[in-house]
LUMTI-377204 format. One record per residue (C-alpha): residue number from 1; residue in three letters; x, y, z. Coordinates in Angstrom, 2 decimals. Each point is the difference from the previous one (the first is absolute). Layout:
<num:NUM, residuo:Ala, xx:X, yy:Y, zz:Z> .
...
This chain:
<num:1, residuo:Asp, xx:82.34, yy:-48.79, zz:22.49> .
<num:2, residuo:Gln, xx:-0.25, yy:-1.58, zz:3.45> .
<num:3, residuo:Lys, xx:3.19, yy:-1.13, zz:1.73> .
<num:4, residuo:Ile, xx:-0.22, yy:-3.37, zz:1.72> .
<num:5, residuo:Ala, xx:2.77, yy:-1.26, zz:2.28> .
<num:6, residuo:Ile, xx:0.06, yy:-3.69, zz:0.89> .
<num:7, residuo:Ile, xx:2.38, yy:-0.89, zz:2.81> .
<num:8, residuo:Gly, xx:1.02, yy:-3.66, zz:-0.29> .
<num:9, residuo:Ala, xx:0.27, yy:-2.28, zz:-3.04> .
<num:10, residuo:Gly, xx:-1.12, yy:-3.22, zz:1.64> .
<num:11, residuo:Pro, xx:-3.07, yy:-1.88, zz:-1.21> .
<num:12, residuo:Ala, xx:-2.47, yy:2.64, zz:1.25> .
<num:13, residuo:Gly, xx:2.00, yy:2.94, zz:-1.36> .
<num:14, residuo:Leu, xx:0.45, yy:-1.70, zz:-3.38> .
<num:15, residuo:Ser, xx:-3.73, yy:-0.80, zz:-0.18> .
<num:16, residuo:Cys, xx:-0.83, yy:3.59, zz:0.85> .
<num:17, residuo:Ala, xx:2.36, yy:1.27, zz:-2.72> .
<num:18, residuo:Phe, xx:-1.48, yy:-2.43, zz:-2.55> .
<num:19, residuo:Tyr, xx:-3.61, yy:0.98, zz:0.61> .
<num:20, residuo:Leu, xx:0.80, yy:3.71, zz:0.05> .
<num:21, residuo:Ala, xx:1.99, yy:-0.28, zz:-3.25> .
<num:22, residuo:Glu, xx:-2.83, yy:-2.01, zz:-1.52> .
<num:23, residuo:Lys, xx:-2.28, yy:2.98, zz:0.67> .
<num:24, residuo:Gly, xx:2.47, yy:2.37, zz:-1.68> .
<num:25, residuo:Tyr, xx:1.78, yy:1.37, zz:3.07> .
<num:26, residuo:Lys, xx:3.78, yy:0.20, zz:0.18> .
<num:27, residuo:Pro, xx:0.95, yy:-0.94, zz:3.57> .
<num:28, residuo:Ile, xx:3.54, yy:0.21, zz:1.33> .
<num:29, residuo:Val, xx:1.00, yy:-3.03, zz:2.07> .
<num:30, residuo:Phe, xx:2.72, yy:0.48, zz:2.61> .
<num:31, residuo:Glu, xx:1.76, yy:-3.20, zz:1.13> .
<num:32, residuo:Lys, xx:2.89, yy:-0.02, zz:2.47> .
<num:33, residuo:Asn, xx:1.32, yy:-3.35, zz:-1.25> .
<num:34, residuo:Glu, xx:1.92, yy:-0.34, zz:-3.26> .
<num:35, residuo:Arg, xx:-2.69, yy:-2.28, zz:-1.44> .
<num:36, residuo:Pro, xx:-3.79, yy:0.01, zz:0.16> .
<num:37, residuo:Gly, xx:-2.22, yy:-2.78, zz:1.30> .
<num:38, residuo:Gly, xx:0.23, yy:0.21, zz:3.77> .
<num:39, residuo:Met, xx:-0.76, yy:-3.47, zz:1.38> .
<num:40, residuo:Leu, xx:-0.17, yy:-1.37, zz:-3.54> .
<num:41, residuo:Thr, xx:3.69, yy:0.88, zz:-0.37> .
<num:42, residuo:Tyr, xx:1.42, yy:-0.03, zz:3.52> .
<num:43, residuo:Gly, xx:-2.41, yy:-2.26, zz:1.88> .
<num:44, residuo:Ile, xx:-0.31, yy:-3.65, zz:0.83> .
<num:45, residuo:Pro, xx:1.81, yy:-2.08, zz:-2.65> .
<num:46, residuo:Ser, xx:-3.02, yy:-2.12, zz:-0.92> .
<num:47, residuo:Phe, xx:-1.98, yy:3.15, zz:-0.87> .
<num:48, residuo:Lys, xx:2.63, yy:1.96, zz:-1.85> .
<num:49, residuo:Leu, xx:-0.68, yy:0.55, zz:-3.65> .
<num:50, residuo:Gln, xx:2.74, yy:-0.27, zz:-2.56> .
<num:51, residuo:Lys, xx:1.76, yy:3.30, zz:-0.59> .
<num:52, residuo:Asp, xx:-0.98, yy:0.08, zz:-3.67> .
<num:53, residuo:Val, xx:-3.70, yy:-0.49, zz:0.86> .
<num:54, residuo:Ile, xx:-0.05, yy:3.01, zz:2.32> .
<num:55, residuo:Glu, xx:2.05, yy:2.09, zz:-2.42> .
<num:56, residuo:Ala, xx:-2.40, yy:-0.86, zz:-2.85> .
<num:57, residuo:Glu, xx:-3.00, yy:1.03, zz:2.10> .
<num:58, residuo:Val, xx:1.67, yy:3.26, zz:1.04> .
<num:59, residuo:Glu, xx:0.95, yy:0.73, zz:-3.62> .
<num:60, residuo:Ile, xx:-3.67, yy:-0.32, zz:-1.00> .
<num:61, residuo:Ile, xx:-0.99, yy:2.44, zz:2.74> .
<num:62, residuo:Arg, xx:2.82, yy:2.37, zz:-1.05> .
<num:63, residuo:Leu, xx:-1.12, yy:-0.12, zz:-3.64> .
<num:64, residuo:Met, xx:-3.50, yy:0.87, zz:1.19> .
<num:65, residuo:Gly, xx:1.37, yy:3.27, zz:1.42> .
<num:66, residuo:Ala, xx:1.24, yy:-0.66, zz:3.53> .
<num:67, residuo:Glu, xx:3.44, yy:1.20, zz:1.05> .
<num:68, residuo:Phe, xx:2.17, yy:-2.07, zz:2.35> .
<num:69, residuo:Arg, xx:2.76, yy:1.32, zz:2.23> .
<num:70, residuo:Tyr, xx:2.03, yy:-2.78, zz:1.64> .
<num:71, residuo:Gly, xx:2.53, yy:0.33, zz:2.78> .
<num:72, residuo:Val, xx:-1.84, yy:3.13, zz:1.06> .
<num:73, residuo:Glu, xx:-0.89, yy:0.29, zz:3.63> .
<num:74, residuo:Val, xx:-2.57, yy:2.64, zz:0.81> .
<num:75, residuo:Gly, xx:1.53, yy:2.38, zz:2.50> .
<num:76, residuo:Arg, xx:3.55, yy:-0.84, zz:-1.05> .
<num:77, residuo:Asp, xx:0.33, yy:0.04, zz:-3.80> .
<num:78, residuo:Val, xx:-3.12, yy:1.97, zz:-0.83> .
<num:79, residuo:Thr, xx:-1.05, yy:2.43, zz:2.65> .
<num:80, residuo:Leu, xx:-3.30, yy:-0.64, zz:1.58> .
<num:81, residuo:Asp, xx:-0.78, yy:3.68, zz:-0.46> .
<num:82, residuo:Glu, xx:0.54, yy:-0.23, zz:-3.77> .
<num:83, residuo:Leu, xx:-2.23, yy:-3.03, zz:-0.28> .
<num:84, residuo:Leu, xx:-2.72, yy:1.50, zz:2.20> .
<num:85, residuo:Glu, xx:-0.04, yy:3.42, zz:-1.64> .
<num:86, residuo:Lys, xx:-0.45, yy:-1.40, zz:-3.51> .
<num:87, residuo:Ser, xx:-2.42, yy:-2.90, zz:0.52> .
<num:88, residuo:Asp, xx:-3.77, yy:0.12, zz:-0.37> .
<num:89, residuo:Phe, xx:-0.24, yy:-3.61, zz:1.19> .
<num:90, residuo:Ile, xx:2.33, yy:-1.84, zz:2.38> .
<num:91, residuo:Ser, xx:-0.40, yy:-3.77, zz:0.18> .
<num:92, residuo:Leu, xx:1.92, yy:-1.88, zz:2.70> .
<num:93, residuo:His, xx:1.03, yy:-3.61, zz:-0.64> .
<num:94, residuo:Ala, xx:3.12, yy:-0.28, zz:2.13> .
<num:95, residuo:Pro, xx:0.96, yy:-1.62, zz:3.30> .
<num:96, residuo:Ala, xx:-0.19, yy:2.11, zz:3.14> .
<num:97, residuo:Leu, xx:2.59, yy:2.70, zz:-0.29> .
<num:98, residuo:Pro, xx:2.44, yy:0.93, zz:2.77> .
<num:99, residuo:Gly, xx:-0.53, yy:3.32, zz:1.72> .
<num:100, residuo:Gly, xx:-3.75, yy:-0.14, zz:0.41> .
<num:101, residuo:Pro, xx:-2.89, yy:0.50, zz:-2.40> .
<num:102, residuo:Leu, xx:0.83, yy:1.18, zz:-3.51> .
<num:103, residuo:Val, xx:-3.33, yy:1.84, zz:-0.07> .
<num:104, residuo:Asn, xx:-0.20, yy:2.27, zz:3.05> .
<num:105, residuo:Ala, xx:-0.95, yy:3.60, zz:0.78> .
<num:106, residuo:Asp, xx:3.35, yy:1.35, zz:-1.22> .
<num:107, residuo:Thr, xx:0.02, yy:-1.92, zz:-3.28> .
<num:108, residuo:Ile, xx:-3.67, yy:0.72, zz:-0.67> .
<num:109, residuo:Ala, xx:0.71, yy:3.74, zz:0.38> .
<num:110, residuo:Lys, xx:2.55, yy:-0.34, zz:-2.86> .
<num:111, residuo:Met, xx:-2.41, yy:-1.84, zz:-2.28> .
<num:112, residuo:Lys, xx:-1.96, yy:1.65, zz:-2.78> .
<num:113, residuo:Asp, xx:-3.43, yy:1.18, zz:1.02> .
<num:114, residuo:Gly, xx:-2.60, yy:-2.59, zz:-0.96> .
<num:115, residuo:Val, xx:2.42, yy:-2.95, zz:-0.01> .
<num:116, residuo:Cys, xx:-1.40, yy:-3.53, zz:0.17> .
<num:117, residuo:Ile, xx:1.76, yy:-2.58, zz:2.16> .
<num:118, residuo:Ile, xx:-0.22, yy:-3.77, zz:-0.38> .
<num:119, residuo:Asn, xx:1.50, yy:-2.36, zz:2.56> .
<num:120, residuo:Thr, xx:0.11, yy:-3.75, zz:-0.57> .
<num:121, residuo:Ser, xx:3.38, yy:-0.38, zz:1.66> .
<num:122, residuo:Arg, xx:0.09, yy:0.16, zz:3.80> .
<num:123, residuo:Gly, xx:-2.29, yy:1.89, zz:2.34> .
<num:124, residuo:Gly, xx:2.98, yy:1.56, zz:1.74> .
<num:125, residuo:Asn, xx:0.97, yy:1.83, zz:-3.20> .
<num:126, residuo:Val, xx:-2.89, yy:2.45, zz:0.53> .
<num:127, residuo:Asp, xx:-0.74, yy:2.15, zz:3.04> .
<num:128, residuo:Glu, xx:-3.76, yy:-0.50, zz:0.10> .
<num:129, residuo:Lys, xx:-0.69, yy:3.06, zz:2.17> .
<num:130, residuo:Ala, xx:1.91, yy:2.27, zz:-2.38> .
<num:131, residuo:Leu, xx:-1.72, yy:-1.57, zz:-3.01> .
<num:132, residuo:Leu, xx:-3.44, yy:0.56, zz:1.51> .
<num:133, residuo:Glu, xx:0.81, yy:3.65, zz:0.77> .
<num:134, residuo:Ala, xx:1.25, yy:0.48, zz:-3.58> .
<num:135, residuo:Leu, xx:-3.14, yy:-1.62, zz:-1.43> .
<num:136, residuo:Asn, xx:-2.21, yy:2.23, zz:2.15> .
<num:137, residuo:Ser, xx:1.87, yy:3.13, zz:-1.07> .
<num:138, residuo:Gly, xx:-0.01, yy:-0.98, zz:-3.70> .
<num:139, residuo:Lys, xx:3.81, yy:-0.11, zz:-0.23> .
<num:140, residuo:Val, xx:-0.37, yy:-3.69, zz:-0.86> .
<num:141, residuo:Arg, xx:-2.88, yy:-0.51, zz:-2.43> .
<num:142, residuo:Ala, xx:-0.43, yy:-3.74, zz:0.52> .
<num:143, residuo:Ala, xx:1.65, yy:-3.12, zz:1.38> .
<num:144, residuo:Gly, xx:-0.12, yy:-3.70, zz:-0.80> .
<num:145, residuo:Leu, xx:1.02, yy:-2.18, zz:2.93> .
<num:146, residuo:Asp, xx:0.46, yy:-3.76, zz:0.18> .
<num:147, residuo:Val, xx:2.14, yy:0.01, zz:3.15> .
<num:148, residuo:Trp, xx:-0.34, yy:1.66, zz:3.37> .
<num:149, residuo:Ala, xx:2.25, yy:0.84, zz:2.93> .
<num:150, residuo:Glu, xx:-2.22, yy:-2.26, zz:2.11> .
<num:151, residuo:Glu, xx:-1.90, yy:-2.88, zz:-1.59> .
<num:152, residuo:Pro, xx:-2.87, yy:-0.32, zz:0.09> .
<num:153, residuo:Ser, xx:-0.17, yy:3.78, zz:-0.11> .
<num:154, residuo:Lys, xx:-1.73, yy:1.81, zz:2.81> .
<num:155, residuo:Asn, xx:0.47, yy:3.36, zz:-1.73> .
<num:156, residuo:His, xx:-3.68, yy:0.48, zz:-0.83> .
<num:157, residuo:Asp, xx:0.42, yy:3.64, zz:-1.05> .
<num:158, residuo:Leu, xx:2.59, yy:-0.97, zz:-2.62> .
<num:159, residuo:Tyr, xx:-1.52, yy:-3.18, zz:-1.43> .
<num:160, residuo:Ser, xx:-3.45, yy:1.57, zz:-0.19> .
<num:161, residuo:His, xx:1.22, yy:3.27, zz:-1.55> .
<num:162, residuo:Pro, xx:-1.86, yy:0.70, zz:-3.26> .
<num:163, residuo:Met, xx:3.26, yy:0.49, zz:-1.89> .
<num:164, residuo:Val, xx:1.60, yy:-3.26, zz:1.18> .
<num:165, residuo:Ser, xx:-0.36, yy:-3.27, zz:-1.84> .
<num:166, residuo:Cys, xx:1.11, yy:-2.83, zz:2.22> .
<num:167, residuo:Thr, xx:0.34, yy:-3.75, zz:0.03> .
<num:168, residuo:Pro, xx:0.71, yy:-2.25, zz:3.01> .
<num:169, residuo:His, xx:3.62, yy:-0.87, zz:-0.89> .
<num:170, residuo:Ile, xx:-0.98, yy:-2.45, zz:-2.71> .
<num:171, residuo:Gly, xx:2.96, yy:0.57, zz:-2.31> .
<num:172, residuo:Ala, xx:1.45, yy:-3.35, zz:1.07> .
<num:173, residuo:Gln, xx:-3.26, yy:-1.90, zz:-0.18> .
<num:174, residuo:Thr, xx:0.40, yy:-1.55, zz:-3.44> .
<num:175, residuo:Val, xx:0.37, yy:-3.76, zz:-0.37> .
<num:176, residuo:Glu, xx:3.57, yy:0.52, zz:-1.22> .
<num:177, residuo:Ala, xx:0.92, yy:2.22, zz:2.95> .
<num:178, residuo:Gln, xx:-1.44, yy:-2.47, zz:2.48> .
<num:179, residuo:Lys, xx:1.99, yy:-2.85, zz:-1.58> .
<num:180, residuo:Arg, xx:3.18, yy:2.10, zz:0.21> .
<num:181, residuo:Ile, xx:-0.52, yy:0.89, zz:3.65> .
<num:182, residuo:Gly, xx:-0.80, yy:-3.61, zz:0.82> .
<num:183, residuo:Ala, xx:3.22, yy:-1.14, zz:-1.66> .
<num:184, residuo:Glu, xx:1.94, yy:2.77, zz:1.76> .
<num:185, residuo:Ile, xx:-1.33, yy:-1.09, zz:3.40> .
<num:186, residuo:Val, xx:0.96, yy:-3.62, zz:-0.73> .
<num:187, residuo:Glu, xx:3.49, yy:1.10, zz:-1.10> .
<num:188, residuo:Ile, xx:0.48, yy:2.10, zz:3.15> .
<num:189, residuo:Ile, xx:-1.20, yy:-2.78, zz:2.28> .
<num:190, residuo:Ser, xx:2.19, yy:-2.58, zz:-1.73> .
<num:191, residuo:Lys, xx:3.08, yy:2.14, zz:0.75> .
<num:192, residuo:Met, xx:-0.77, yy:0.12, zz:3.73> .
């Protein structure tokens, strides 16, 4: 029974939980806010979904086998060590965290051998040098990366590693995401 930790219950984290649950996995989603949804809940008013819509979607995912822990900040309410030691997969879907990369040489050393790391959050949440060393040693079995510390990435050794699946930060490249960012830019400019 593989343990999957998803950090962040915004749109990407919820999608990840849905697709994993659909395949029969039972991910645990950690969300520091009291409600899920990220930008869908706390974002720009014109893009917020009604509370009952988000709750209905989350309930479907929960009934499929996912577990949700709200008001839980990794490193404060659940120790990072506990999460790292027990997880076979760690999927990051959270804003940049204070205090430097969440995935670094120290935290990787505490992870289970053969862990898989997915980062669709922010490039700064992963120390790329430490990740590459862990991939080369086998400590980290594989990584999926959509974001990089520097974009476009110049880290050839990491993005060409045979155990890394990468995309060029395309998580926000849907029609819906582009409409949202366009509206956000207009809203910001109109307030200036």
